[in-house]
Structures are given as structure tokens and as C-alpha cells.
N, C-alpha and C positions, 0 to 999 in steps of 0.2 A: 610548514609553510603556510599553512591556511591560519593558524593562532596568531602568528605575525601581521599577518594582515587585517586578522579583526583587532587585534591591541592597536595598530597604527590607526584604524578607521575611528575604533572608539576613544582614541587621543586627538584627532582631529574634531571630531563632533564635541567632546567637552573644551575643546578651545574655542570654537564655535558658540557655544553656549555661554561661557564665561567672557568671552570679549562682547558679546550681545548684551549682557546683563551689565556690562561697565560702561557700554556706550549710552544705553537707554534705562538709566537710573532715574530717570524724573518722576516724579509720582503723580497718579491721575486719581482721580474720583469718579466713580462710576454713579450713574442717575437713572434707579429704576421708576416703574410705575408707582403712581400713588405718593408720588413726593419722596420715595425711599433714595436713602444716600449708601453709599458705601465707605468704609475710611479712605484715607489715601492711600493707594497702593503703587507700588514701582511698576514702568511698563515691562520690565522684562519678567515680573511675578505675574502679571497677565497672560503673557506669552505662555510663559513655562506651565501655569495651569493648564490653560488651553490643550497645549501638547498631551499634557497628562490624563485630559480627560477625553482626548480623541485616543489614545494609547488605552485607556482602559473601557472604554465603548468598542473598539476593535478587539480586543481579549474575549469580551462577551460575547460579540457576533461570530468570531472564531469558534467558542466553547460550544455554542448550540449548534453552529454548525458539524463539528467534530460528534457529537453526540446524536445527533440524525444518521451521520453517515455512519456510524458505529453500529446502529440499528438496523440501518438498510443491509449492511454486511452481514448482520448475523442471520436476516432473512433470507439472504441469498445464498448463505453456505448451507443452511437448513433444506433450503430447496435444492441446493447441488447434491446435499448426502442424499435426499429420496430419490432425483433423477438418477445416480450413480446406480441404488439400490434396486431402481426399475430397469437398469441396462442389464444388471446382473443376473437376475434371477431367470429371464429368456435364455442367455447365454448358458446357463446351467441345464435347463431343460432340453436343449437342442442338442443333447449326445445322442449319436446315433447309435444303434445296437452293436455296430462293429467295435465303436470306442468303447462300450461299456464291456464288451465281451475282451477286449485288449487289456481292460485294466482288471477284470477279473483274472486273466491269466497271468498278470504280472508283466505283458510284454510292453515294450514301448515302442512309439512309431518308427523311431529308426530302425532298430532289428526289423519288423514287416518290410522296410524298404531295402534293407539288405538283402532279404530274403527275395524279393521279387527282382532286385537286380541280377541274382547270382545266375540263373538259368539263362541270361543273354550273355554272359562273360563266359558260360560253358560252350555256347553255339559258338562263339566267336574263337574259342581255343580250338573246336572241332573243324573250323574253317581253316585253320592255322595249319593242322595237323595234316590235311588232305594234300 
């Protein structure tokens, strides 16, 4: 759907440019400072040249902006990586003695929780048996 819209829009712009050229085909002479003259140029030629120069200047400004943004992005990514490393280091050092002992034994935290919950279950069974 988007490609049809773009094609129709491009066709409308081209028709507008051609009809503008047909309507404004009178020649014009431009006078510069110090008595310099240009050769006769059609009005639509001056308009088209102005449009092209504007597009070119816009592209140059856009490229310079994009390059400066890429530089900023790289700096921020580098800073982000450094901050992630700083956060990861203290977290690794904060392991408690119990956690290191559990890791050495090969036990997982879920197993210890189940072991702690078992005596409570046994007490409930005893109460129901009485």
C-alpha cells in the first residue's frame, strides 16, 4: 500500500513540475554585481536549480548531523559498557559465605528451601493424626 502511495505522490510532483515548466518558459537574464550578466535562462530553469541547490544543502546538513550523532552514540555505548561492568563487579563480590558453601556442595537454593519446608509439613501431619 505504501509503495502505491509513494508512486502516486511522485507522479503528482512530476506533473506539477512539468506543468510549471510549460507555464513559465519565458527567458530571463540575471544581472550580477560589477556588470556581469548571465545568458538568457528560462524561469523554470532558475526555479529547478534553486530547488536542487536547496536539496543539496539539506543533504549536507543532514549528513553532518548524522555523523555527529554517530559519534555521540559510540561515546554513550562505551560509557554504558563501563557502567555495566562497574555494576557487575560489586554484585559478584557480594556473595555471602552461605552462598559460596552452597555452590561448593552443589546444592541449589530451591533444594534448601524444600528442606526447610519439610519440618513444617511433618508438624501439620502430626496435628492431623492426633
